[in-house]
N, C-alpha and C positions, 0 to 999 in steps of 0.2 A: 657408716657413710655409704658403704656399698649397698646395704639393704635399702637405704633411703633412695638411692639412685634407681634400684630395681623397681621399687614401689612407684616412683614417679614415671618410669618408662611404661610400667603396666597400666597406670592410670591414663597416660597419654594414649596408649594403644587402645584402651577401652573406649575413650572418647571418640577416637577416629573411627572405631568400629561402629559406635552408635550413630555417628554422623553418616557413615556409609550406608547403614541400614535405613536411616531416615530418607536419604536421597533415593535409594532403591525403591522405597515405598512410594515416594512422590512420583518417581518415574512410572511405576506400575499404575498409579492413579491417572497419570497423563495419557496412558495408553488405553484407558477405559473406553468402552463403546459409547458411553454417554457424551464424553468430550469429543469423540470422533464425529458423532451426529451433529453436535452443536457447532463444531469447527466447519464441517461441510456446509451447514446452514449459513455460516459466516461467509464462506466462499460464494455461496449463491447470492447473498445480499450484495457483496461487492460486484458480482456479475451484473445484477440488475442496475446498480448505480452506474456502471460503465455504459450499459445500454441506454439509460436515460440521458446521461451526459452526451453520448453520441447523437441521440435524437435532438437534444437541445442545440448542439453545434450545427446540425443540418438545418434546423429551423432558423438559426441565426443568419444563414445564407439567404433565406427567404424573407428576412427582415422582421422575424418574430422576436419578441423580447424573451429574456431568460438568462440564467447564469449557468454557463457550461462548466460546472465544477461540482464537487460533492455536495456542498450546501444547497446549491440550486436543485440538484437531483433529489436530495432528501425533501426539500420543500415541495417538489412535485408529488412525491410519494405520500407526503403528509396531507395533501389536499384531497382527501376522500373521507367518506363517513367512518371508515375503520382506521383513520390516520393514527390516533394515539396508540391503539393496539399494535399496529404495524411498526410504529416507532420503537416501542418497548421490546417487541419481539426481535427486531433488527438489532437493537442495542445489546440484547443478551447474546445473539448470534455473533456479533462482532467481538464482544468481550471474550466469548469462548474461543474464537479464532485467534485473538491476541494472546490468550493464555496458552493455546496450543503452539503458537510460534515461539513464545517465551520458553516453553519446555523443549522445543527444538534447539533453541540457542544455548540452553544450559544443561538440562538433564540428559537428553539424547546426544547432544553435541559432545559431551565428555567422552564418548566412546570412539570418537573420530581420531585419526592421527593428529598429533600436536599442530602440524602446519595448517590443517583444515579447521581446527577448532576456532581460531580467531576469525576466519572468514565466515564461519557459520554463526558465530556470536554476533558479528556485525550485521550480516544480512537478515537473519531471523529476528535479531533484536530490533533492527530498524522497522521491519514489518510488524512486529508486535506493537511498537509505538504508533505506527500508522493506523493499524486496524483499531487500536484502542482509542485513538483520537476520533475516528469515524464513529465508533460506538458512543463516545461522549456527545458528538453532534446529534446523533439520534436521540439520546437522552434529553438534550436541550430542547429539541423540537417536541419531545414527549411532554416536557414540562411547560410547553407553550412559549418557549423562547425562540427567537429568530436571529439568525446571524448572516453576515455577509463576509465570505472568506476573502474576497478582494479587498474590502476595507480593512479586515484584520491583517492581511498581508502587508498593506501599506503602513499600518500602524506599527507592525513589527519591524519593517524595514526602516522606518523613521527613527524608532527607538534604538535600533542597532547602529545606524549611521552616526547618531549623536553620542554613542559610547566611544571610549578612547581608541579602541581597535575595531571600530564598527565597519569601516570601509573594507579592510582586508577580510573581515569575517563575512561580510555580505558577498564579496567576490568568491570566497571559499564556498559559501552556501550555494551560490549560483553554479559554480563549476561542479560541485558535488551532484546537484540535480541534473546537470547536463551529462555528467558521467553515468548516472543511473539511466538516463535516456539512451545513451550509447549502448549500455549493457542490454537494454530491452531490444534494441535494433539488432545487435549481434546475436542475442538469444533467438530472435525471430528468424533471421536469415539462416542461422545455423541449426534451426529446428531443435534446439536443446530443450524446449518445453516438453518434448516427447518423453523425457525422463520422468516427468511428473504424472504421466498417464499410464493406464494399463494398456496392454498390447492391442493396437488397432491396425497394425501394418497389413497391407495387402487387401484391404477391404475398401469399399466405396466410402464407408463412414470414416475410415482412417484418412483417406485423401481429403475429404471435406474438413475434418478436424485440423489437418495439416495446413490447409489454405487459411482457415480461420485463425490459427495460431500465428502464422507468419504475418498476415495482414494486421491482426490485432496488436501484436508485440511491436511491430515496426511503427504503426500509427501512434501508439502510446509513447514510444521512444521519441518520436518527433515532437509530440506535444510537451514532453518533459524537457527536451532541449530548448524549445521556445520559452518555456517557463523559466528555466535557469538563466537563459540569455537575458531576460528582463531584469533579473537580479544583478547580473554583471553590469548591464547598462545603467541601472539605478545607482550602483556604486561608482562607476566611471564618471557619470554626469552629476553626482551628488544630488540626485533627484529621486527620493524614495517613492514619490507618487507614481513613478513609471513601473514599479514592481507590483503587479496586481494579480499574481498567481495564474493559475491555468485559465480561468475565465478571461482575464485581461489579455493574456498572450494569444488566445484564439480570436478574440474580438479585434485585436490589433491587425490581424491578417486581412480584415475586410477593406482596409485602406490601401492595399497593394494591388497591382494589376491582376496578378494571378492568385491573389489571396483567397477569394471566395472558393475557387476550385480546390485549393489546398485545404481550406477549412471543411469543405464538403467531403474530401477524401479522408481527413482525420476523423470527422464525425462518423463516417461509415466504418472506419477502422476501429473506432471505440465500440461500435455496435458489434463488430466481428469479434473483438476481444471479449466483450461481455458474453456472447454466445459460447465462445471457447471456454470462458471461466465457468459457465454453467455445466459444461461437460466435465471440467476439472472438478467441480463440486461433487458430481455424481460418480465419476470413474477415476478420479485422481488417487494417487498413492498417498497414504497418510503415514 
């Protein structure tokens, strides 16, 4: 019986060693220069999307049509002779960025202290899903499909409200989005984004990047708070039609006395965030 126990223990140890070797191999692959380049390209794609969304938001103040959200920005990028090629290239870049974030959440996150592992799993895991969904949107446009995120958000909210625990879930979703918005604002004012960049302190370039980072993060945070607030209002009033995502939250500002000025500021802030993200794509720590 004792020899049997030893054999079982040795077999278990061998399996654990094999799994460990496989995980180490996967981590080494995730640190490859190829994935680094593709992930940086994904950051650049997200940067361009923010710039286009900001430009659309500014144009809304002037009465121009458009959707100030990712789908609307992708539609603008698709409306050129090289549209299909751009869509598939952006899809690959976003998929690479999602894969890199997933490796951050799992493979590299396992080396962190236990208390930090859960936070890394949640933050990088959420980003992996977000970037992956943007990549799917690019793929949809590459296949000739068009979508309206505002309509999709309304349909999602309607289905959620009609479920047994829909209203609390919708409130929770709205509060989560608002919490992410607060995180961006704190990150912006606290200049914590500097941890993601290579050293630029003490230079004119560093001061400009700092201004762009603060302005961009705070503006994006405000936009997310408005978006989350619409989900909470939709749940409180039992009116899912009022939850229209980022585009709807920004367009709702136009009906308020100082709304156009705030919309203009948020649009300019998104452009600033996009420029900052371009710097992050080139000089960010990976």
